[in-house]
Residue frames relative to the residue before (quaternion, step in Angstrom):
aa qw qx qy qz dx dy dz
X 1.0000 0.0000 0.0000 0.0000 0.00 0.00 0.00
X 0.0341 -0.8072 0.5891 -0.0156 3.57 -0.85 0.99
X 0.7109 0.4411 -0.3299 0.4373 3.53 -1.31 0.30
X 0.3088 -0.7672 0.5420 0.1493 3.53 -1.25 0.47
X 0.5528 0.6269 -0.3816 0.3947 3.59 1.13 0.52
X 0.3189 0.7826 -0.4891 0.2160 3.57 1.17 0.42
X 0.7515 0.3382 -0.1993 0.5302 3.59 1.13 -0.58
X 0.0516 -0.8211 0.5684 -0.0088 3.54 -0.68 1.14
X 0.6352 0.4959 -0.3390 0.4855 3.56 1.20 0.43
X 0.7474 -0.3730 0.2790 0.4737 3.57 -1.24 -0.30
X 0.7747 0.3649 -0.2485 0.4526 3.54 -1.27 0.28
X 0.0985 0.8322 -0.5405 0.0751 3.60 0.90 0.85
X 0.2728 -0.7586 0.5744 0.1421 3.52 -1.09 0.81
X 0.6001 -0.5274 0.4338 0.4166 3.59 -1.20 0.43
X 0.3568 -0.7380 0.5359 0.2023 3.55 -1.01 0.80
X 0.5671 -0.2028 -0.7983 -0.0004 1.63 -1.96 1.54
X 0.3221 -0.7079 0.5933 0.2077 3.56 -1.33 0.39
X 0.0235 -0.7937 0.6077 -0.0089 3.58 -0.75 1.00
X 0.1477 -0.7791 0.6042 0.0777 3.53 -1.12 0.68
X 0.0963 0.8354 -0.5325 0.0958 3.56 0.93 0.94
X 0.6633 0.5059 -0.3182 0.4504 3.59 0.92 -0.87
X 0.6633 0.4982 -0.3111 0.4637 3.56 0.95 -0.83
X 0.6368 0.5193 -0.3290 0.4655 3.60 0.99 -0.77
X 0.6678 0.5001 -0.3071 0.4579 3.57 0.87 -0.92
X 0.6720 0.4791 -0.3068 0.4741 3.56 0.95 -0.81
X 0.6137 0.5409 -0.3576 0.4505 3.61 1.02 -0.68
X 0.6226 0.5159 -0.3408 0.4796 3.59 1.08 -0.68
X 0.6302 0.5238 -0.3353 0.4647 3.59 1.01 -0.74
X 0.6384 0.5139 -0.3183 0.4765 3.56 0.99 -0.83
X 0.6467 0.5185 -0.3189 0.4597 3.59 0.96 -0.82
X 0.6181 0.5327 -0.3409 0.4669 3.59 1.05 -0.73
X 0.6602 0.5065 -0.3016 0.4653 3.56 0.92 -0.91
X 0.6624 0.5062 -0.3035 0.4614 3.57 0.93 -0.93
X 0.6397 0.5309 -0.3273 0.4493 3.57 0.98 -0.82
X 0.6402 0.5295 -0.3255 0.4515 3.58 0.95 -0.85
X 0.6834 0.4709 -0.2863 0.4788 3.56 0.91 -0.92
X 0.6966 0.5016 -0.2846 0.4268 3.56 0.79 -1.02
X 0.6842 0.4716 -0.2944 0.4720 3.56 0.90 -0.90
X 0.5808 0.5858 -0.3800 0.4186 3.58 1.09 -0.55
X 0.6870 0.4379 -0.2673 0.5147 3.55 1.01 -0.83
X 0.6742 0.5338 -0.3057 0.4087 3.59 0.84 -1.01
X 0.7714 0.3456 -0.1788 0.5034 3.56 0.90 -0.92
X 0.6651 0.5329 -0.3018 0.4273 3.53 1.20 -0.43
X 0.4446 -0.6909 0.4575 0.3401 3.57 1.24 -0.29
X 0.6984 0.4932 -0.3331 0.3975 3.52 -1.28 0.00
X 0.3010 0.7559 -0.5263 0.2468 3.59 1.13 0.53
X 0.2009 -0.7791 0.5871 0.0898 3.55 -0.77 1.09
X 0.1308 -0.8148 0.5646 0.0175 3.54 -0.76 1.12
X 0.0105 -0.7701 0.6378 -0.0099 3.54 -1.00 0.95
X 0.4495 -0.6698 0.5248 0.2720 3.53 -1.33 0.32
X 0.3248 -0.7174 0.5807 0.2064 3.57 -0.94 0.90
X 0.7098 -0.4670 0.2984 0.4348 3.60 -1.19 0.27
X 0.6962 0.4520 -0.2802 0.4822 3.59 1.11 -0.60
X 0.5442 -0.6627 0.3529 0.3742 3.56 1.37 0.31
X 0.5054 0.5959 -0.4625 0.4190 3.61 1.17 0.32
X 0.5605 -0.6504 0.4162 0.2992 3.55 -1.24 0.54
X 0.1036 -0.7636 0.6351 0.0527 3.51 -1.26 0.59
X 0.0805 -0.7778 0.6212 0.0513 3.57 -1.01 0.85
X 0.6467 -0.5118 0.3833 0.4158 3.54 -1.27 0.24
X 0.5718 0.5823 -0.3805 0.4350 3.59 1.20 -0.43
X 0.6037 0.5537 -0.3584 0.4479 3.61 1.00 -0.75
X 0.7291 0.4398 -0.2521 0.4599 3.54 0.73 -1.05
X 0.6465 0.5237 -0.3259 0.4490 3.60 0.98 -0.78
X 0.6630 0.5027 -0.3073 0.4619 3.59 0.91 -0.87
X 0.6951 0.4699 -0.3050 0.4506 3.59 0.75 -0.97
X 0.6406 0.5270 -0.3374 0.4451 3.58 0.92 -0.83
X 0.6714 0.5016 -0.2936 0.4599 3.59 0.92 -0.92
X 0.6810 0.4848 -0.2969 0.4617 3.58 0.88 -0.91
X 0.6167 0.5289 -0.3471 0.4685 3.60 1.04 -0.67
X 0.6498 0.5172 -0.3227 0.4541 3.57 0.93 -0.84
X 0.6812 0.4842 -0.2925 0.4648 3.58 0.92 -0.88
X 0.6406 0.5183 -0.3193 0.4681 3.58 1.02 -0.76
X 0.6502 0.5245 -0.3172 0.4490 3.56 0.93 -0.90
X 0.6678 0.4940 -0.2964 0.4714 3.58 1.07 -0.73
X 0.7598 0.4067 -0.2134 0.4602 3.60 0.89 -0.94
X 0.7915 0.1148 -0.0346 0.5993 3.58 1.08 -0.77
X 0.0751 -0.8779 0.4723 0.0245 3.51 0.70 1.18
X 0.6916 0.4831 -0.2942 0.4492 3.60 1.09 -0.51
X 0.5832 0.5809 -0.3676 0.4328 3.59 1.28 -0.14
X 0.3953 -0.6859 0.5527 0.2605 3.55 -1.21 0.56
X 0.2412 -0.7621 0.5899 0.1145 3.55 -1.30 0.47
X 0.0710 -0.7423 0.6641 0.0541 3.54 -1.11 0.81
X 0.0354 0.8056 -0.5892 0.0503 3.58 -0.82 0.96
X 0.6222 -0.5741 0.3770 0.3758 3.55 -1.13 0.60
X 0.7625 0.4165 -0.2178 0.4446 3.57 0.84 -0.93
X 0.7976 0.2768 -0.1462 0.5156 3.61 1.00 -0.70
X 0.4916 -0.7086 0.4054 0.3032 3.56 1.30 0.18
X 0.0454 0.7925 -0.6081 0.0092 3.52 -1.24 -0.59
X 0.6308 -0.5455 0.4059 0.3739 3.53 -1.31 0.30
X 0.3025 -0.7869 0.5165 0.1498 3.59 -0.73 1.08
X 0.3272 0.7245 -0.5254 0.3034 3.61 1.22 0.31
X 0.3539 -0.7895 0.4586 0.2029 3.64 -0.55 1.10
X 0.5648 0.6438 -0.3924 0.3353 3.60 1.13 -0.42
X 0.7782 0.3476 -0.2539 0.4572 3.53 -1.17 0.62
X 0.6677 -0.4782 0.4020 0.4049 3.51 -1.36 -0.33
X 0.0326 0.8140 -0.5704 0.1048 3.55 -0.64 1.16
X 0.1997 -0.7407 0.6310 0.1155 3.56 -1.03 0.90
X 0.1241 -0.7920 0.5970 0.0323 3.58 -0.93 0.92
X 0.0508 -0.8359 0.5432 -0.0604 3.55 -0.58 1.22
X 0.0525 -0.7129 0.6975 0.0500 3.51 -1.12 0.86
X 0.3483 -0.7904 0.4519 0.2231 3.62 -0.18 1.21
X 0.7709 -0.0526 0.0202 0.6345 3.55 1.06 -0.79
X 0.1542 -0.7470 0.6427 0.0718 3.53 -0.61 1.17
X 0.7744 0.1951 -0.2282 0.5570 3.56 -0.90 1.04
X 0.0626 0.8311 -0.5461 0.0847 3.57 0.81 1.01
X 0.5913 0.5704 -0.3682 0.4353 3.61 1.09 -0.62
X 0.6344 0.5003 -0.3295 0.4886 3.59 1.03 -0.74
X 0.6342 0.5446 -0.3223 0.4442 3.56 0.90 -0.97
X 0.7020 0.4875 -0.2717 0.4424 3.56 0.85 -1.02
X 0.7260 0.4129 -0.2313 0.4989 3.59 1.16 -0.58
X 0.5688 -0.6392 0.3671 0.3648 3.58 1.23 0.26
X 0.4601 0.6529 -0.4598 0.3880 3.59 1.19 0.54
X 0.4818 -0.7363 0.4031 0.2516 3.55 -0.74 1.07
X 0.5989 0.5934 -0.3603 0.3993 3.62 1.19 -0.34
X 0.4305 0.6256 -0.5410 0.3615 3.55 0.05 1.38
X 0.0773 -0.8187 0.5690 -0.0060 3.56 -1.13 0.56
X 0.3477 -0.6488 0.6189 0.2742 3.48 -1.40 0.24
X 0.1706 -0.7935 0.5810 0.0610 3.56 -0.83 1.06
X 0.0070 -0.7959 0.6029 -0.0548 3.57 -0.79 1.08
X 0.0340 0.7970 -0.6007 0.0531 3.54 -0.73 1.08
X 0.1700 -0.7475 0.6335 0.1049 3.52 -1.25 0.59
X 0.0570 -0.8067 0.5880 -0.0141 3.58 -0.77 1.11
X 0.1253 -0.7382 0.6540 0.1078 3.52 -1.29 0.50
X 0.8359 -0.0778 -0.0102 0.5432 3.56 -0.64 1.19
X 0.7490 -0.4326 0.2100 0.4558 3.55 0.91 0.96
X 0.6345 0.5132 -0.3328 0.4725 3.61 1.24 -0.06
X 0.3958 -0.7281 0.5118 0.2265 3.58 -0.75 1.05
X 0.1326 -0.8196 0.5560 0.0389 3.58 -0.64 1.13
X 0.7929 0.1163 -0.0360 0.5971 3.58 1.05 -0.79
X 0.0276 0.7972 -0.6028 0.0166 3.56 -1.02 0.78
X 0.0502 -0.7676 0.6389 0.0063 3.54 -1.03 0.93
X 0.0263 -0.7555 0.6545 0.0098 3.56 -0.97 0.92
X 0.0261 -0.8403 0.5382 -0.0601 3.55 -0.19 1.33
X 0.0169 -0.7986 0.5988 -0.0580 3.55 -0.56 1.26
X 0.1286 -0.8720 0.4644 0.0860 3.60 0.43 1.17
X 0.6410 0.5200 -0.3447 0.4472 3.61 1.05 -0.60
X 0.6608 0.4451 -0.2961 0.5268 3.59 1.29 -0.30
X 0.4003 -0.7091 0.4776 0.3299 3.55 1.23 -0.40
X 0.5747 0.5867 -0.3695 0.4347 3.58 1.16 0.60
X 0.0494 0.7652 -0.6418 0.0122 3.54 -1.05 0.82
X 0.1662 -0.7739 0.6096 0.0423 3.51 -0.76 1.20
X 0.0240 0.8033 -0.5929 0.0507 3.58 -0.95 0.86
X 0.0726 0.7988 -0.5933 0.0681 3.53 -1.13 0.68
X 0.1443 -0.6966 0.6901 0.1328 3.47 -1.39 0.49
X 0.5600 -0.6397 0.4020 0.3399 3.55 -0.81 0.97
X 0.8314 0.1952 -0.1727 0.4908 3.53 -0.88 1.04
X 0.7213 0.4377 -0.2419 0.4793 3.59 1.24 -0.11
X 0.6350 -0.5554 0.3310 0.4228 3.59 1.20 0.35
X 0.3265 -0.7342 0.5699 0.1721 3.52 -1.35 0.34
X 0.1747 -0.7919 0.5799 0.0773 3.54 -1.21 0.57
X 0.1795 -0.7087 0.6649 0.1530 3.49 -1.40 0.37
X 0.8209 -0.1156 0.0143 0.5591 3.56 -0.51 1.23
X 0.7583 -0.4141 0.1919 0.4655 3.57 0.99 0.91
X 0.6647 0.4770 -0.3097 0.4845 3.60 1.22 -0.26
X 0.5429 -0.6485 0.4236 0.3246 3.56 -0.94 0.88
X 0.0984 -0.7695 0.6284 0.0578 3.54 -1.14 0.75
X 0.0491 -0.7834 0.6191 0.0245 3.54 -1.28 0.43
X 0.5744 -0.5793 0.4510 0.3620 3.53 -1.22 0.51
X 0.6006 -0.5875 0.4132 0.3514 3.54 -1.29 0.34
X 0.4280 -0.6813 0.5243 0.2788 3.56 -1.34 0.14
X 0.3144 0.7464 -0.5186 0.2739 3.59 1.18 0.51
X 0.1131 -0.8498 0.5148 0.0027 3.57 -0.68 1.10
X 0.7194 0.3627 -0.2741 0.5252 3.60 1.20 0.32
X 0.5681 -0.6072 0.4361 0.3441 3.56 -1.06 0.78
X 0.6432 0.5579 -0.3247 0.4118 3.58 0.99 -0.76
X 0.7253 0.3602 -0.2330 0.5385 3.58 1.25 -0.30
X 0.5543 0.6651 -0.3567 0.3509 3.57 1.30 -0.02
X 0.3350 -0.6674 0.6326 0.2055 3.49 -1.29 0.70
X 0.0640 -0.8340 0.5469 -0.0368 3.58 -0.35 1.31
X 0.1549 -0.8070 0.5688 0.0346 3.56 -0.76 1.12
X 0.1526 -0.7950 0.5851 0.0474 3.55 -1.10 0.76
X 0.1593 -0.7323 0.6528 0.1104 3.52 -1.28 0.61
X 0.8537 0.0892 -0.0860 0.5059 3.57 -1.09 0.78
X 0.0305 -0.8440 0.5351 -0.0184 3.54 0.67 1.14
X 0.5873 0.5881 -0.3786 0.4073 3.58 1.08 -0.62
X 0.6647 0.4774 -0.3044 0.4876 3.58 1.08 -0.65
X 0.6553 0.5176 -0.3123 0.4529 3.55 0.96 -0.86
X 0.7462 0.4090 -0.2243 0.4749 3.56 0.89 -0.91
X 0.7060 0.4511 -0.2670 0.4762 3.56 1.24 -0.22
X 0.7220 0.4181 -0.2358 0.4982 3.56 1.28 0.10
X 0.8173 -0.3051 0.2002 0.4458 3.52 -1.30 -0.37
X 0.6999 0.4593 -0.2741 0.4734 3.59 1.18 -0.37
X 0.2812 0.7980 -0.4923 0.2043 3.57 1.26 0.34
X 0.6949 0.4765 -0.2936 0.4516 3.60 0.74 -1.01
X 0.6432 0.5183 -0.3266 0.4593 3.58 0.98 -0.80
X 0.6658 0.4945 -0.3064 0.4673 3.59 0.92 -0.88
X 0.6619 0.4970 -0.3137 0.4653 3.58 0.92 -0.83
X 0.6348 0.5310 -0.3257 0.4572 3.56 1.06 -0.74
X 0.6538 0.5103 -0.3109 0.4642 3.57 1.00 -0.83
X 0.6290 0.5388 -0.3270 0.4552 3.53 1.00 -0.85
X 0.6940 0.4816 -0.2698 0.4622 3.56 0.97 -0.91
X 0.7716 0.4303 -0.1948 0.4260 3.55 0.91 -0.94
X 0.6540 0.5452 -0.3350 0.4034 3.61 1.03 -0.63
X 0.6434 -0.5232 0.3954 0.3948 3.52 -1.31 0.29
X 0.8183 -0.0577 0.1094 0.5613 3.59 0.82 -0.98
X 0.1077 -0.7978 0.5906 0.0559 3.60 -0.43 1.17
X 0.0644 0.7941 -0.6017 0.0570 3.58 -0.95 0.83
X 0.3357 -0.7523 0.5392 0.1751 3.55 -1.24 0.50
X 0.0573 0.8342 -0.5454 0.0576 3.60 0.77 0.96
X 0.1652 -0.8586 0.4729 0.1091 3.61 0.96 -0.81
X 0.8043 0.3316 -0.2497 0.4251 3.47 -1.52 0.06
X 0.8166 -0.2738 0.1818 0.4745 3.57 -1.29 -0.31
X 0.6446 0.5819 -0.3355 0.3650 3.56 0.96 -0.91
X 0.6143 0.5423 -0.3555 0.4497 3.58 1.04 -0.70
X 0.6482 0.5084 -0.3198 0.4681 3.58 0.97 -0.79
X 0.6680 0.4919 -0.3055 0.4676 3.57 0.99 -0.77
X 0.5896 0.5515 -0.3727 0.4575 3.61 1.11 -0.52
X 0.6190 0.5052 -0.3377 0.4977 3.58 1.10 -0.64
X 0.6649 0.5242 -0.3134 0.4300 3.59 0.85 -0.94
X 0.7648 0.3755 -0.2120 0.4787 3.59 0.92 -0.80
X 0.5905 -0.6375 0.3385 0.3610 3.58 1.28 0.22
X 0.4926 0.6611 -0.4285 0.3698 3.59 1.25 0.30
X 0.7542 0.1110 -0.0936 0.6404 3.56 1.32 -0.26
X 0.4206 -0.7350 0.4820 0.2247 3.55 -1.23 0.44
X 0.8121 0.1589 -0.0252 0.5609 3.57 1.06 -0.72
X 0.0173 -0.7449 0.6663 0.0304 3.56 -1.16 0.74
X 0.1122 -0.7977 0.5925 0.0090 3.56 -0.75 1.15
X 0.0602 0.8149 -0.5687 0.0946 3.59 -0.55 1.18
X 0.3433 -0.8098 0.4390 0.1832 3.62 -0.47 1.16
X 0.8158 0.0056 0.0175 0.5781 3.60 1.13 -0.41
X 0.2230 0.7685 -0.5812 0.1478 3.55 -0.87 0.94
X 0.5037 -0.6721 0.4776 0.2578 3.53 -1.28 0.56
X 0.6918 -0.4854 0.3313 0.4195 3.54 -1.26 0.33
X 0.6687 0.4930 -0.3134 0.4599 3.60 0.99 -0.73
X 0.6123 0.5274 -0.3543 0.4705 3.62 1.22 -0.34
X 0.7839 0.3996 -0.1745 0.4420 3.58 0.94 -0.89
X 0.5905 0.6539 -0.3785 0.2836 3.60 0.99 -0.78
X 0.7246 0.4178 -0.2586 0.4832 3.60 0.79 -0.94
X 0.6551 0.5035 -0.3407 0.4486 3.66 0.81 -0.79
X 0.6115 0.5613 -0.3558 0.4293 3.59 1.01 -0.74
X 0.6529 0.5074 -0.3252 0.4589 3.59 0.88 -0.89
X 0.6759 0.4976 -0.2992 0.4539 3.60 0.89 -0.93
X 0.6735 0.5002 -0.3088 0.4482 3.59 0.83 -0.96
X 0.7041 0.4627 -0.2817 0.4591 3.58 0.79 -0.94
X 0.6405 0.5106 -0.3286 0.4701 3.59 1.04 -0.70
X 0.6655 0.4851 -0.2935 0.4854 3.58 1.19 -0.53
X 0.6509 -0.5438 0.3065 0.4320 3.58 1.27 0.05
X 0.5624 0.6230 -0.3782 0.3904 3.58 1.27 0.06
X 0.3708 -0.7127 0.5557 0.2137 3.51 -1.33 -0.12
X 0.0826 -0.7919 0.6049 0.0124 3.58 -1.04 0.85
X 0.1628 0.7551 -0.6268 0.1023 3.56 -0.94 0.93
X 0.5801 -0.4772 0.4774 0.4558 3.51 -1.34 -0.20
X 0.7033 -0.4574 0.3293 0.4333 3.58 -1.28 0.12
X 0.7186 0.4079 -0.2570 0.5011 3.59 1.14 -0.49
X 0.6323 -0.5879 0.3083 0.3994 3.57 1.25 0.37
X 0.5352 0.6443 -0.3961 0.3761 3.59 1.25 0.07
X 0.6726 -0.4716 0.3607 0.4417 3.58 -1.29 0.01
X 0.5731 -0.5938 0.4358 0.3592 3.56 -1.13 0.66
X 0.0242 -0.7958 0.6047 -0.0215 3.56 -1.12 0.72
X 0.6375 -0.5295 0.4101 0.3808 3.52 -1.26 0.51
X 0.8286 0.1803 -0.1671 0.5029 3.55 -0.81 1.08
X 0.5915 0.5916 -0.3594 0.4135 3.60 1.27 0.05
X 0.6460 -0.4928 0.4117 0.4127 3.49 -1.37 -0.22
X 0.1320 -0.7831 0.5971 0.1130 3.59 -1.28 0.19
X 0.0674 -0.7444 0.6642 0.0124 3.51 -0.97 1.03
X 0.0180 -0.7862 0.6169 -0.0311 3.57 -0.65 1.16
X 0.0608 0.8097 -0.5784 0.0787 3.57 -0.77 1.03
X 0.6211 -0.5148 0.4321 0.4032 3.53 -1.37 -0.03
X 0.6060 -0.5772 0.3434 0.4263 3.59 1.26 0.11
X 0.6762 0.5062 -0.2921 0.4486 3.58 0.89 -0.91
X 0.7488 0.3847 -0.1959 0.5028 3.58 1.09 -0.72
X 0.4493 0.7542 -0.4268 0.2172 3.56 1.22 -0.25
X 0.6852 0.4897 -0.3094 0.4416 3.59 0.76 -0.93
X 0.6333 0.5112 -0.3400 0.4712 3.61 1.00 -0.70
X 0.6504 0.5049 -0.3275 0.4635 3.59 0.96 -0.78
X 0.6311 0.5174 -0.3421 0.4657 3.60 0.97 -0.77
X 0.6386 0.5217 -0.3266 0.4619 3.59 0.98 -0.77
X 0.6655 0.5000 -0.3010 0.4653 3.58 0.95 -0.84
X 0.7149 0.4595 -0.2561 0.4607 3.59 0.99 -0.84
X 0.5492 0.6258 -0.3972 0.3859 3.59 1.22 -0.35
X 0.5832 -0.5629 0.4363 0.3907 3.62 -1.10 0.59
X 0.8284 0.1489 -0.1279 0.5246 3.55 -0.85 0.97
X 0.2547 0.8035 -0.5016 0.1947 3.57 1.20 0.54
X 0.7209 -0.4532 0.2915 0.4357 3.57 -1.28 0.14
X 0.6655 -0.4926 0.3723 0.4193 3.55 -1.28 0.40
X 0.0945 -0.8054 0.5850 -0.0088 3.52 -0.98 0.94
X 0.7596 0.4260 -0.2787 0.4048 3.51 -1.35 0.15
X 0.4719 0.6847 -0.4355 0.3448 3.54 1.12 0.60
X 0.6050 -0.5621 0.3535 0.4395 3.53 1.25 0.19
X 0.6779 -0.5048 0.3415 0.4112 3.60 -1.27 0.27
């Protein structure tokens, strides 16, 4: 790691800043989560309930988050924790771990291998470490901000595709995109891009990070959904913002790209954006 500009927010640290211990521990947490999750996934007997927001919950979600919280409290007792199932203080200051025990619980509950545990570590609101562990796929993505990203230990990077007509564009929650203010932009992207698909969830973001897709458009997601993928995508050379170009936030939108297409996507998603849907 070189340079002293890794931190652009409050609470600047002496340069260089390394988070080797946090990364190593995040990998240990991912190993633990994988053991628990695969035990339920492959062992059968997954029990599914509905949360108040109508999303699904399994005993694996609660078991993983409870175990990871216990391990974090023991190893980093002064750090705060935010998790999907047990919540937490959203104050961005200080050292914060953000955990989604199972992202894509609906897939998990239906026996689909595309699910993951997401683990992020932030300091003063800035993502420093991100782990996206998808054990049923045999994939683990890891990154430290400014130090590159890996898939199963091998370096990954975003693609160099620079035109929408050649881009693989992914969407999450098409019903929201097509039923709201971004309908025309979404329809234009579907018409103009090389290949539109609805892979969704963490995996779509990781496809952008590893150069298999160029764009992921998501109309609404929580901090535990975005924190780890953001670190990986940006470390791989990509860019993440809200649809209006602002910083990602809990409950907001997310546009993830290879960076080369980002400004054009922001223009398309802006109110009154340029004409769209005219073909390549």
